[in-house]
PDB file with one MODEL, atoms N, CA, C and O in Angstrom:
MODEL        1
ATOM      1  N   MET A   1       4.247 -12.241  -0.362  1.00  0.00           N
ATOM      2  CA  MET A   1       3.416 -11.150   0.107  1.00  0.00           C
ATOM      3  C   MET A   1       2.421 -11.650   1.166  1.00  0.00           C
ATOM      4  O   MET A   1       2.108 -10.947   2.126  1.00  0.00           O
ATOM      5  N   LYS A   2       1.935 -12.883   0.966  1.00  0.00           N
ATOM      6  CA  LYS A   2       0.979 -13.420   1.923  1.00  0.00           C
ATOM      7  C   LYS A   2       1.580 -13.658   3.306  1.00  0.00           C
ATOM      8  O   LYS A   2       0.848 -13.723   4.295  1.00  0.00           O
ATOM      9  N   ARG A   3       2.894 -13.786   3.385  1.00  0.00           N
ATOM     10  CA  ARG A   3       3.540 -13.935   4.687  1.00  0.00           C
ATOM     11  C   ARG A   3       3.382 -12.679   5.527  1.00  0.00           C
ATOM     12  O   ARG A   3       3.253 -12.743   6.750  1.00  0.00           O
ATOM     13  N   LEU A   4       3.395 -11.567   4.871  1.00  0.00           N
ATOM     14  CA  LEU A   4       3.277 -10.285   5.596  1.00  0.00           C
ATOM     15  C   LEU A   4       1.825  -9.830   5.701  1.00  0.00           C
ATOM     16  O   LEU A   4       1.419  -9.267   6.718  1.00  0.00           O
ATOM     17  N   PHE A   5       1.044 -10.073   4.652  1.00  0.00           N
ATOM     18  CA  PHE A   5      -0.348  -9.629   4.610  1.00  0.00           C
ATOM     19  C   PHE A   5      -1.215 -10.842   4.276  1.00  0.00           C
ATOM     20  O   PHE A   5      -1.378 -11.190   3.107  1.00  0.00           O
ATOM     21  N   SER A   6      -1.763 -11.475   5.291  1.00  0.00           N
ATOM     22  CA  SER A   6      -2.508 -12.736   5.083  1.00  0.00           C
ATOM     23  C   SER A   6      -3.728 -12.565   4.185  1.00  0.00           C
ATOM     24  O   SER A   6      -4.147 -13.520   3.531  1.00  0.00           O
ATOM     25  N   ASP A   7      -4.305 -11.365   4.141  1.00  0.00           N
ATOM     26  CA  ASP A   7      -5.491 -11.107   3.304  1.00  0.00           C
ATOM     27  C   ASP A   7      -5.123 -10.572   1.913  1.00  0.00           C
ATOM     28  O   ASP A   7      -5.986 -10.084   1.184  1.00  0.00           O
ATOM     29  N   PHE A   8      -3.845 -10.666   1.554  1.00  0.00           N
ATOM     30  CA  PHE A   8      -3.368 -10.067   0.314  1.00  0.00           C
ATOM     31  C   PHE A   8      -4.238 -10.399  -0.885  1.00  0.00           C
ATOM     32  O   PHE A   8      -4.554  -9.508  -1.674  1.00  0.00           O
ATOM     33  N   SER A   9      -4.628 -11.642  -1.044  1.00  0.00           N
ATOM     34  CA  SER A   9      -5.399 -12.038  -2.226  1.00  0.00           C
ATOM     35  C   SER A   9      -6.808 -11.403  -2.238  1.00  0.00           C
ATOM     36  O   SER A   9      -7.474 -11.403  -3.273  1.00  0.00           O
ATOM     37  N   LYS A  10      -7.251 -10.873  -1.112  1.00  0.00           N
ATOM     38  CA  LYS A  10      -8.561 -10.234  -1.039  1.00  0.00           C
ATOM     39  C   LYS A  10      -8.486  -8.717  -1.221  1.00  0.00           C
ATOM     40  O   LYS A  10      -9.513  -8.047  -1.328  1.00  0.00           O
ATOM     41  N   TYR A  11      -7.265  -8.183  -1.255  1.00  0.00           N
ATOM     42  CA  TYR A  11      -7.100  -6.735  -1.415  1.00  0.00           C
ATOM     43  C   TYR A  11      -7.509  -6.313  -2.817  1.00  0.00           C
ATOM     44  O   TYR A  11      -7.447  -7.114  -3.750  1.00  0.00           O
ATOM     45  N   PRO A  12      -7.925  -5.065  -2.972  1.00  0.00           N
ATOM     46  CA  PRO A  12      -8.235  -4.553  -4.309  1.00  0.00           C
ATOM     47  C   PRO A  12      -6.984  -4.635  -5.223  1.00  0.00           C
ATOM     48  O   PRO A  12      -5.850  -4.605  -4.744  1.00  0.00           O
ATOM     49  N   SER A  13      -7.215  -4.736  -6.498  1.00  0.00           N
ATOM     50  CA  SER A  13      -6.104  -4.881  -7.432  1.00  0.00           C
ATOM     51  C   SER A  13      -5.130  -3.725  -7.357  1.00  0.00           C
ATOM     52  O   SER A  13      -3.925  -3.916  -7.520  1.00  0.00           O
ATOM     53  N   GLU A  14      -5.650  -2.494  -7.105  1.00  0.00           N
ATOM     54  CA  GLU A  14      -4.752  -1.358  -6.982  1.00  0.00           C
ATOM     55  C   GLU A  14      -3.800  -1.508  -5.821  1.00  0.00           C
ATOM     56  O   GLU A  14      -2.632  -1.133  -5.922  1.00  0.00           O
ATOM     57  N   VAL A  15      -4.279  -2.049  -4.724  1.00  0.00           N
ATOM     58  CA  VAL A  15      -3.465  -2.242  -3.536  1.00  0.00           C
ATOM     59  C   VAL A  15      -2.412  -3.310  -3.794  1.00  0.00           C
ATOM     60  O   VAL A  15      -1.258  -3.157  -3.395  1.00  0.00           O
ATOM     61  N   ARG A  16      -2.806  -4.383  -4.455  1.00  0.00           N
ATOM     62  CA  ARG A  16      -1.833  -5.440  -4.759  1.00  0.00           C
ATOM     63  C   ARG A  16      -0.728  -4.917  -5.664  1.00  0.00           C
ATOM     64  O   ARG A  16       0.440  -5.249  -5.462  1.00  0.00           O
ATOM     65  N   LEU A  17      -1.074  -4.103  -6.661  1.00  0.00           N
ATOM     66  CA  LEU A  17      -0.047  -3.516  -7.523  1.00  0.00           C
ATOM     67  C   LEU A  17       0.896  -2.617  -6.727  1.00  0.00           C
ATOM     68  O   LEU A  17       2.114  -2.680  -6.890  1.00  0.00           O
ATOM     69  N   ALA A  18       0.320  -1.784  -5.869  1.00  0.00           N
ATOM     70  CA  ALA A  18       1.122  -0.875  -5.064  1.00  0.00           C
ATOM     71  C   ALA A  18       2.057  -1.640  -4.134  1.00  0.00           C
ATOM     72  O   ALA A  18       3.221  -1.266  -3.987  1.00  0.00           O
ATOM     73  N   LEU A  19       1.573  -2.687  -3.513  1.00  0.00           N
ATOM     74  CA  LEU A  19       2.393  -3.477  -2.614  1.00  0.00           C
ATOM     75  C   LEU A  19       3.541  -4.152  -3.351  1.00  0.00           C
ATOM     76  O   LEU A  19       4.664  -4.194  -2.849  1.00  0.00           O
ATOM     77  N   PHE A  20       3.269  -4.675  -4.528  1.00  0.00           N
ATOM     78  CA  PHE A  20       4.339  -5.275  -5.323  1.00  0.00           C
ATOM     79  C   PHE A  20       5.403  -4.247  -5.676  1.00  0.00           C
ATOM     80  O   PHE A  20       6.598  -4.540  -5.630  1.00  0.00           O
ATOM     81  N   ASP A  21       4.969  -3.050  -6.027  1.00  0.00           N
ATOM     82  CA  ASP A  21       5.927  -1.998  -6.363  1.00  0.00           C
ATOM     83  C   ASP A  21       6.816  -1.682  -5.149  1.00  0.00           C
ATOM     84  O   ASP A  21       8.037  -1.575  -5.268  1.00  0.00           O
ATOM     85  N   ILE A  22       6.188  -1.538  -4.003  1.00  0.00           N
ATOM     86  CA  ILE A  22       6.957  -1.197  -2.778  1.00  0.00           C
ATOM     87  C   ILE A  22       7.909  -2.314  -2.401  1.00  0.00           C
ATOM     88  O   ILE A  22       9.084  -2.058  -2.140  1.00  0.00           O
ATOM     89  N   ILE A  23       7.431  -3.540  -2.367  1.00  0.00           N
ATOM     90  CA  ILE A  23       8.276  -4.630  -1.905  1.00  0.00           C
ATOM     91  C   ILE A  23       9.418  -4.909  -2.874  1.00  0.00           C
ATOM     92  O   ILE A  23      10.478  -5.385  -2.467  1.00  0.00           O
ATOM     93  N   PHE A  24       9.207  -4.613  -4.150  1.00  0.00           N
ATOM     94  CA  PHE A  24      10.284  -4.751  -5.126  1.00  0.00           C
ATOM     95  C   PHE A  24      11.443  -3.834  -4.765  1.00  0.00           C
ATOM     96  O   PHE A  24      12.605  -4.212  -4.915  1.00  0.00           O
ATOM     97  N   ASN A  25      11.136  -2.642  -4.295  1.00  0.00           N
ATOM     98  CA  ASN A  25      12.170  -1.687  -3.949  1.00  0.00           C
ATOM     99  C   ASN A  25      12.782  -1.858  -2.595  1.00  0.00           C
ATOM    100  O   ASN A  25      14.000  -1.748  -2.449  1.00  0.00           O
ATOM    101  N   VAL A  26      11.970  -2.127  -1.593  1.00  0.00           N
ATOM    102  CA  VAL A  26      12.480  -2.151  -0.216  1.00  0.00           C
ATOM    103  C   VAL A  26      12.740  -3.541   0.302  1.00  0.00           C
ATOM    104  O   VAL A  26      13.523  -3.710   1.236  1.00  0.00           O
ATOM    105  N   GLY A  27      12.106  -4.545  -0.276  1.00  0.00           N
ATOM    106  CA  GLY A  27      12.308  -5.920   0.194  1.00  0.00           C
ATOM    107  C   GLY A  27      11.375  -6.264   1.358  1.00  0.00           C
ATOM    108  O   GLY A  27      10.867  -5.387   2.057  1.00  0.00           O
ATOM    109  N   MET A  28      11.169  -7.568   1.540  1.00  0.00           N
ATOM    110  CA  MET A  28      10.250  -8.058   2.570  1.00  0.00           C
ATOM    111  C   MET A  28      10.712  -7.696   3.983  1.00  0.00           C
ATOM    112  O   MET A  28       9.911  -7.249   4.804  1.00  0.00           O
ATOM    113  N   THR A  29      11.992  -7.887   4.263  1.00  0.00           N
ATOM    114  CA  THR A  29      12.497  -7.629   5.613  1.00  0.00           C
ATOM    115  C   THR A  29      12.372  -6.162   5.974  1.00  0.00           C
ATOM    116  O   THR A  29      11.919  -5.832   7.070  1.00  0.00           O
ATOM    117  N   ASP A  30      12.763  -5.282   5.078  1.00  0.00           N
ATOM    118  CA  ASP A  30      12.687  -3.845   5.341  1.00  0.00           C
ATOM    119  C   ASP A  30      11.219  -3.422   5.520  1.00  0.00           C
ATOM    120  O   ASP A  30      10.891  -2.650   6.421  1.00  0.00           O
ATOM    121  N   LEU A  31      10.352  -3.939   4.655  1.00  0.00           N
ATOM    122  CA  LEU A  31       8.942  -3.582   4.764  1.00  0.00           C
ATOM    123  C   LEU A  31       8.359  -4.042   6.095  1.00  0.00           C
ATOM    124  O   LEU A  31       7.614  -3.305   6.741  1.00  0.00           O
ATOM    125  N   ARG A  32       8.701  -5.257   6.500  1.00  0.00           N
ATOM    126  CA  ARG A  32       8.169  -5.781   7.751  1.00  0.00           C
ATOM    127  C   ARG A  32       8.741  -5.042   8.981  1.00  0.00           C
ATOM    128  O   ARG A  32       8.021  -4.780   9.944  1.00  0.00           O
ATOM    129  N   ASN A  33      10.026  -4.717   8.932  1.00  0.00           N
ATOM    130  CA  ASN A  33      10.689  -4.152  10.112  1.00  0.00           C
ATOM    131  C   ASN A  33      10.714  -2.640  10.214  1.00  0.00           C
ATOM    132  O   ASN A  33      10.798  -2.102  11.318  1.00  0.00           O
ATOM    133  N   ASN A  34      10.644  -1.941   9.091  1.00  0.00           N
ATOM    134  CA  ASN A  34      10.870  -0.509   9.127  1.00  0.00           C
ATOM    135  C   ASN A  34       9.701   0.347   8.654  1.00  0.00           C
ATOM    136  O   ASN A  34       9.823   1.566   8.535  1.00  0.00           O
ATOM    137  N   TRP A  35       8.576  -0.294   8.386  1.00  0.00           N
ATOM    138  CA  TRP A  35       7.393   0.426   7.915  1.00  0.00           C
ATOM    139  C   TRP A  35       6.187   0.125   8.799  1.00  0.00           C
ATOM    140  O   TRP A  35       5.153  -0.295   8.280  1.00  0.00           O
ATOM    141  N   PRO A  36       6.279   0.326  10.125  1.00  0.00           N
ATOM    142  CA  PRO A  36       5.188  -0.106  11.011  1.00  0.00           C
ATOM    143  C   PRO A  36       3.856   0.590  10.769  1.00  0.00           C
ATOM    144  O   PRO A  36       2.815  -0.066  10.820  1.00  0.00           O
ATOM    145  N   LYS A  37       3.851   1.876  10.511  1.00  0.00           N
ATOM    146  CA  LYS A  37       2.586   2.593  10.293  1.00  0.00           C
ATOM    147  C   LYS A  37       1.949   2.119   8.980  1.00  0.00           C
ATOM    148  O   LYS A  37       0.735   1.939   8.891  1.00  0.00           O
ATOM    149  N   PHE A  38       2.788   1.925   7.979  1.00  0.00           N
ATOM    150  CA  PHE A  38       2.298   1.475   6.678  1.00  0.00           C
ATOM    151  C   PHE A  38       1.716   0.064   6.777  1.00  0.00           C
ATOM    152  O   PHE A  38       0.593  -0.173   6.331  1.00  0.00           O
ATOM    153  N   THR A  39       2.456  -0.858   7.347  1.00  0.00           N
ATOM    154  CA  THR A  39       1.976  -2.248   7.425  1.00  0.00           C
ATOM    155  C   THR A  39       0.721  -2.343   8.297  1.00  0.00           C
ATOM    156  O   THR A  39      -0.179  -3.129   8.000  1.00  0.00           O
ATOM    157  N   LYS A  40       0.655  -1.549   9.369  1.00  0.00           N
ATOM    158  CA  LYS A  40      -0.536  -1.530  10.219  1.00  0.00           C
ATOM    159  C   LYS A  40      -1.744  -1.039   9.418  1.00  0.00           C
ATOM    160  O   LYS A  40      -2.832  -1.602   9.530  1.00  0.00           O
ATOM    161  N   ALA A  41      -1.557   0.003   8.615  1.00  0.00           N
ATOM    162  CA  ALA A  41      -2.643   0.548   7.806  1.00  0.00           C
ATOM    163  C   ALA A  41      -3.100  -0.475   6.762  1.00  0.00           C
ATOM    164  O   ALA A  41      -4.300  -0.641   6.543  1.00  0.00           O
ATOM    165  N   VAL A  42      -2.160  -1.153   6.123  1.00  0.00           N
ATOM    166  CA  VAL A  42      -2.541  -2.157   5.117  1.00  0.00           C
ATOM    167  C   VAL A  42      -3.304  -3.297   5.765  1.00  0.00           C
ATOM    168  O   VAL A  42      -4.332  -3.733   5.248  1.00  0.00           O
ATOM    169  N   LYS A  43      -2.808  -3.780   6.892  1.00  0.00           N
ATOM    170  CA  LYS A  43      -3.497  -4.887   7.570  1.00  0.00           C
ATOM    171  C   LYS A  43      -4.899  -4.476   8.008  1.00  0.00           C
ATOM    172  O   LYS A  43      -5.804  -5.309   8.050  1.00  0.00           O
ATOM    173  N   ALA A  44      -5.087  -3.188   8.337  1.00  0.00           N
ATOM    174  CA  ALA A  44      -6.397  -2.661   8.749  1.00  0.00           C
ATOM    175  C   ALA A  44      -7.262  -2.273   7.535  1.00  0.00           C
ATOM    176  O   ALA A  44      -8.412  -1.861   7.682  1.00  0.00           O
ATOM    177  N   LYS A  45      -6.682  -2.415   6.344  1.00  0.00           N
ATOM    178  CA  LYS A  45      -7.343  -2.021   5.093  1.00  0.00           C
ATOM    179  C   LYS A  45      -7.718  -0.537   5.101  1.00  0.00           C
ATOM    180  O   LYS A  45      -8.745  -0.135   4.556  1.00  0.00           O
ATOM    181  N   ASP A  46      -6.865   0.254   5.726  1.00  0.00           N
ATOM    182  CA  ASP A  46      -7.021   1.704   5.752  1.00  0.00           C
ATOM    183  C   ASP A  46      -6.166   2.262   4.626  1.00  0.00           C
ATOM    184  O   ASP A  46      -5.027   2.679   4.840  1.00  0.00           O
ATOM    185  N   TRP A  47      -6.726   2.264   3.433  1.00  0.00           N
ATOM    186  CA  TRP A  47      -5.959   2.610   2.244  1.00  0.00           C
ATOM    187  C   TRP A  47      -5.547   4.076   2.214  1.00  0.00           C
ATOM    188  O   TRP A  47      -4.532   4.415   1.606  1.00  0.00           O
ATOM    189  N   ALA A  48      -6.315   4.954   2.861  1.00  0.00           N
ATOM    190  CA  ALA A  48      -5.944   6.360   2.900  1.00  0.00           C
ATOM    191  C   ALA A  48      -4.673   6.584   3.709  1.00  0.00           C
ATOM    192  O   ALA A  48      -3.808   7.359   3.301  1.00  0.00           O
ATOM    193  N   VAL A  49      -4.552   5.911   4.857  1.00  0.00           N
ATOM    194  CA  VAL A  49      -3.341   6.017   5.665  1.00  0.00           C
ATOM    195  C   VAL A  49      -2.183   5.322   4.940  1.00  0.00           C
ATOM    196  O   VAL A  49      -1.058   5.822   4.942  1.00  0.00           O
ATOM    197  N   ALA A  50      -2.456   4.189   4.330  1.00  0.00           N
ATOM    198  CA  ALA A  50      -1.410   3.497   3.568  1.00  0.00           C
ATOM    199  C   ALA A  50      -0.864   4.405   2.484  1.00  0.00           C
ATOM    200  O   ALA A  50       0.342   4.418   2.237  1.00  0.00           O
ATOM    201  N   ALA A  51      -1.726   5.160   1.837  1.00  0.00           N
ATOM    202  CA  ALA A  51      -1.293   6.110   0.807  1.00  0.00           C
ATOM    203  C   ALA A  51      -0.311   7.124   1.369  1.00  0.00           C
ATOM    204  O   ALA A  51       0.732   7.396   0.775  1.00  0.00           O
ATOM    205  N   LYS A  52      -0.663   7.683   2.532  1.00  0.00           N
ATOM    206  CA  LYS A  52       0.203   8.688   3.172  1.00  0.00           C
ATOM    207  C   LYS A  52       1.539   8.091   3.607  1.00  0.00           C
ATOM    208  O   LYS A  52       2.557   8.784   3.600  1.00  0.00           O
ATOM    209  N   GLU A  53       1.544   6.838   3.978  1.00  0.00           N
ATOM    210  CA  GLU A  53       2.753   6.193   4.506  1.00  0.00           C
ATOM    211  C   GLU A  53       3.553   5.452   3.441  1.00  0.00           C
ATOM    212  O   GLU A  53       4.539   4.795   3.772  1.00  0.00           O
ATOM    213  N   SER A  54       3.162   5.538   2.187  1.00  0.00           N
ATOM    214  CA  SER A  54       3.789   4.725   1.159  1.00  0.00           C
ATOM    215  C   SER A  54       5.019   5.369   0.503  1.00  0.00           C
ATOM    216  O   SER A  54       5.646   4.752  -0.359  1.00  0.00           O
ATOM    217  N   ASN A  55       5.366   6.578   0.893  1.00  0.00           N
ATOM    218  CA  ASN A  55       6.472   7.267   0.258  1.00  0.00           C
ATOM    219  C   ASN A  55       7.824   6.604   0.543  1.00  0.00           C
ATOM    220  O   ASN A  55       8.169   6.329   1.692  1.00  0.00           O
ATOM    221  N   ARG A  56       8.567   6.360  -0.521  1.00  0.00           N
ATOM    222  CA  ARG A  56       9.913   5.804  -0.387  1.00  0.00           C
ATOM    223  C   ARG A  56      10.931   6.904  -0.636  1.00  0.00           C
ATOM    224  O   ARG A  56      10.661   7.877  -1.340  1.00  0.00           O
ATOM    225  N   LYS A  57      12.095   6.733  -0.050  1.00  0.00           N
ATOM    226  CA  LYS A  57      13.144   7.746  -0.169  1.00  0.00           C
ATOM    227  C   LYS A  57      14.013   7.481  -1.383  1.00  0.00           C
ATOM    228  O   LYS A  57      13.838   6.489  -2.090  1.00  0.00           O
ATOM    229  N   TYR A  58      14.951   8.385  -1.613  1.00  0.00           N
ATOM    230  CA  TYR A  58      15.914   8.258  -2.696  1.00  0.00           C
ATOM    231  C   TYR A  58      16.468   6.844  -2.712  1.00  0.00           C
ATOM    232  O   TYR A  58      16.803   6.308  -1.655  1.00  0.00           O
ATOM    233  N   PRO A  59      16.572   6.242  -3.847  1.00  0.00           N
ATOM    234  CA  PRO A  59      16.563   6.765  -5.205  1.00  0.00           C
ATOM    235  C   PRO A  59      15.226   6.637  -5.942  1.00  0.00           C
ATOM    236  O   PRO A  59      15.183   6.756  -7.166  1.00  0.00           O
ATOM    237  N   ILE A  60      14.152   6.399  -5.217  1.00  0.00           N
ATOM    238  CA  ILE A  60      12.852   6.267  -5.863  1.00  0.00           C
ATOM    239  C   ILE A  60      12.376   7.650  -6.297  1.00  0.00           C
ATOM    240  O   ILE A  60      12.283   8.563  -5.477  1.00  0.00           O
ATOM    241  N   PRO A  61      12.072   7.807  -7.598  1.00  0.00           N
ATOM    242  CA  PRO A  61      11.636   9.119  -8.072  1.00  0.00           C
ATOM    243  C   PRO A  61      10.233   9.485  -7.586  1.00  0.00           C
ATOM    244  O   PRO A  61       9.414   8.615  -7.290  1.00  0.00           O
ATOM    245  N   ALA A  62       9.980  10.771  -7.513  1.00  0.00           N
ATOM    246  CA  ALA A  62       8.689  11.279  -7.057  1.00  0.00           C
ATOM    247  C   ALA A  62       7.537  10.724  -7.890  1.00  0.00           C
ATOM    248  O   ALA A  62       6.468  10.436  -7.351  1.00  0.00           O
ATOM    249  N   GLU A  63       7.744  10.573  -9.188  1.00  0.00           N
ATOM    250  CA  GLU A  63       6.695  10.065 -10.060  1.00  0.00           C
ATOM    251  C   GLU A  63       6.246   8.669  -9.648  1.00  0.00           C
ATOM    252  O   GLU A  63       5.057   8.352  -9.676  1.00  0.00           O
ATOM    253  N   ARG A  64       7.203   7.849  -9.268  1.00  0.00           N
ATOM    254  CA  ARG A  64       6.860   6.481  -8.837  1.00  0.00           C
ATOM    255  C   ARG A  64       6.126   6.512  -7.521  1.00  0.00           C
ATOM    256  O   ARG A  64       5.143   5.790  -7.351  1.00  0.00           O
ATOM    257  N   ASN A  65       6.567   7.322  -6.589  1.00  0.00           N
ATOM    258  CA  ASN A  65       5.858   7.448  -5.312  1.00  0.00           C
ATOM    259  C   ASN A  65       4.452   7.982  -5.531  1.00  0.00           C
ATOM    260  O   ASN A  65       3.512   7.526  -4.880  1.00  0.00           O
ATOM    261  N   ASN A  66       4.292   8.939  -6.435  1.00  0.00           N
ATOM    262  CA  ASN A  66       2.956   9.484  -6.737  1.00  0.00           C
ATOM    263  C   ASN A  66       2.055   8.405  -7.326  1.00  0.00           C
ATOM    264  O   ASN A  66       0.873   8.327  -6.992  1.00  0.00           O
ATOM    265  N   TYR A  67       2.611   7.580  -8.196  1.00  0.00           N
ATOM    266  CA  TYR A  67       1.854   6.481  -8.799  1.00  0.00           C
ATOM    267  C   TYR A  67       1.341   5.522  -7.729  1.00  0.00           C
ATOM    268  O   TYR A  67       0.167   5.152  -7.734  1.00  0.00           O
ATOM    269  N   VAL A  68       2.222   5.120  -6.809  1.00  0.00           N
ATOM    270  CA  VAL A  68       1.834   4.180  -5.755  1.00  0.00           C
ATOM    271  C   VAL A  68       0.810   4.821  -4.805  1.00  0.00           C
ATOM    272  O   VAL A  68      -0.182   4.193  -4.435  1.00  0.00           O
ATOM    273  N   ARG A  69       1.064   6.072  -4.419  1.00  0.00           N
ATOM    274  CA  ARG A  69       0.108   6.763  -3.569  1.00  0.00           C
ATOM    275  C   ARG A  69      -1.249   6.842  -4.238  1.00  0.00           C
ATOM    276  O   ARG A  69      -2.276   6.651  -3.588  1.00  0.00           O
ATOM    277  N   GLY A  70      -1.261   7.126  -5.545  1.00  0.00           N
ATOM    278  CA  GLY A  70      -2.487   7.177  -6.308  1.00  0.00           C
ATOM    279  C   GLY A  70      -3.252   5.865  -6.320  1.00  0.00           C
ATOM    280  O   GLY A  70      -4.482   5.859  -6.281  1.00  0.00           O
ATOM    281  N   LEU A  71      -2.530   4.754  -6.372  1.00  0.00           N
ATOM    282  CA  LEU A  71      -3.176   3.445  -6.341  1.00  0.00           C
ATOM    283  C   LEU A  71      -3.889   3.243  -5.003  1.00  0.00           C
ATOM    284  O   LEU A  71      -5.030   2.782  -4.972  1.00  0.00           O
ATOM    285  N   PHE A  72      -3.231   3.582  -3.916  1.00  0.00           N
ATOM    286  CA  PHE A  72      -3.884   3.475  -2.600  1.00  0.00           C
ATOM    287  C   PHE A  72      -5.062   4.433  -2.471  1.00  0.00           C
ATOM    288  O   PHE A  72      -6.106   4.070  -1.930  1.00  0.00           O
ATOM    289  N   GLU A  73      -4.895   5.656  -2.969  1.00  0.00           N
ATOM    290  CA  GLU A  73      -5.990   6.622  -2.887  1.00  0.00           C
ATOM    291  C   GLU A  73      -7.197   6.149  -3.709  1.00  0.00           C
ATOM    292  O   GLU A  73      -8.341   6.345  -3.298  1.00  0.00           O
ATOM    293  N   SER A  74      -6.950   5.545  -4.836  1.00  0.00           N
ATOM    294  CA  SER A  74      -8.029   4.990  -5.632  1.00  0.00           C
ATOM    295  C   SER A  74      -8.766   3.888  -4.873  1.00  0.00           C
ATOM    296  O   SER A  74      -9.996   3.833  -4.882  1.00  0.00           O
ATOM    297  N   ALA A  75      -8.011   3.021  -4.221  1.00  0.00           N
ATOM    298  CA  ALA A  75      -8.630   1.949  -3.421  1.00  0.00           C
ATOM    299  C   ALA A  75      -9.448   2.544  -2.287  1.00  0.00           C
ATOM    300  O   ALA A  75     -10.540   2.056  -1.995  1.00  0.00           O
ATOM    301  N   ALA A  76      -8.938   3.596  -1.638  1.00  0.00           N
ATOM    302  CA  ALA A  76      -9.671   4.261  -0.553  1.00  0.00           C
ATOM    303  C   ALA A  76     -10.965   4.856  -1.080  1.00  0.00           C
ATOM    304  O   ALA A  76     -12.006   4.721  -0.437  1.00  0.00           O
ATOM    305  N   LYS A  77     -10.928   5.502  -2.217  1.00  0.00           N
ATOM    306  CA  LYS A  77     -12.123   6.105  -2.803  1.00  0.00           C
ATOM    307  C   LYS A  77     -13.149   5.026  -3.152  1.00  0.00           C
ATOM    308  O   LYS A  77     -14.340   5.176  -2.879  1.00  0.00           O
ATOM    309  N   ASN A  78     -12.676   3.946  -3.751  1.00  0.00           N
ATOM    310  CA  ASN A  78     -13.581   2.852  -4.121  1.00  0.00           C
ATOM    311  C   ASN A  78     -14.204   2.187  -2.885  1.00  0.00           C
ATOM    312  O   ASN A  78     -15.367   1.783  -2.911  1.00  0.00           O
ATOM    313  N   ALA A  79     -13.432   2.080  -1.819  1.00  0.00           N
ATOM    314  CA  ALA A  79     -13.938   1.510  -0.566  1.00  0.00           C
ATOM    315  C   ALA A  79     -15.052   2.383   0.000  1.00  0.00           C
ATOM    316  O   ALA A  79     -16.061   1.866   0.479  1.00  0.00           O
ATOM    317  N   LYS A  80     -14.882   3.676  -0.051  1.00  0.00           N
ATOM    318  CA  LYS A  80     -15.918   4.609   0.444  1.00  0.00           C
ATOM    319  C   LYS A  80     -17.174   4.493  -0.419  1.00  0.00           C
ATOM    320  O   LYS A  80     -18.287   4.495   0.108  1.00  0.00           O
ATOM    321  N   LEU A  81     -17.007   4.394  -1.733  1.00  0.00           N
ATOM    322  CA  LEU A  81     -18.146   4.291  -2.636  1.00  0.00           C
ATOM    323  C   LEU A  81     -18.928   3.004  -2.406  1.00  0.00           C
ATOM    324  O   LEU A  81     -20.148   2.968  -2.569  1.00  0.00           O
ATOM    325  N   SER A  82     -18.216   1.955  -2.029  1.00  0.00           N
ATOM    326  CA  SER A  82     -18.903   0.674  -1.815  1.00  0.00           C
ATOM    327  C   SER A  82     -19.763   0.698  -0.550  1.00  0.00           C
ATOM    328  O   SER A  82     -20.628  -0.162  -0.379  1.00  0.00           O
ATOM    329  N   LEU A  83     -19.539   1.661   0.329  1.00  0.00           N
ATOM    330  CA  LEU A  83     -20.320   1.787   1.562  1.00  0.00           C
ATOM    331  C   LEU A  83     -21.613   2.568   1.359  1.00  0.00           C
ATOM    332  O   LEU A  83     -22.502   2.542   2.211  1.00  0.00           O
ATOM    333  N   ILE A  84     -21.713   3.262   0.229  1.00  0.00           N
ATOM    334  CA  ILE A  84     -22.895   4.059  -0.057  1.00  0.00           C
ATOM    335  C   ILE A  84     -24.028   3.118  -0.495  1.00  0.00           C
ATOM    336  O   ILE A  84     -23.858   2.336  -1.431  1.00  0.00           O
ATOM    337  N   PRO A  85     -25.170   3.193   0.176  1.00  0.00           N
ATOM    338  CA  PRO A  85     -26.279   2.296  -0.189  1.00  0.00           C
ATOM    339  C   PRO A  85     -26.892   2.606  -1.521  1.00  0.00           C
ATOM    340  O   PRO A  85     -27.829   1.929  -1.942  1.00  0.00           O
TER     341      PRO A  85
ENDMDL
END
């Protein structure tokens, strides 16, 4: 994972779980080559965009996609809360 996302170990735990779920299904090469908006969002730590771009196609069930999207959305919410003084 660190080959694709050099800051992986610094990402929130929800993001790391979501990334493992995605890479398990699509593989490193597919993730690197066919998910440009998603990987750009992850590298920018834009968890809200990553959530929108995290949907996988058949045979991944909607429940699993919802779970992963929820992990990114949780990270986005927590990131916003950490900015509040």
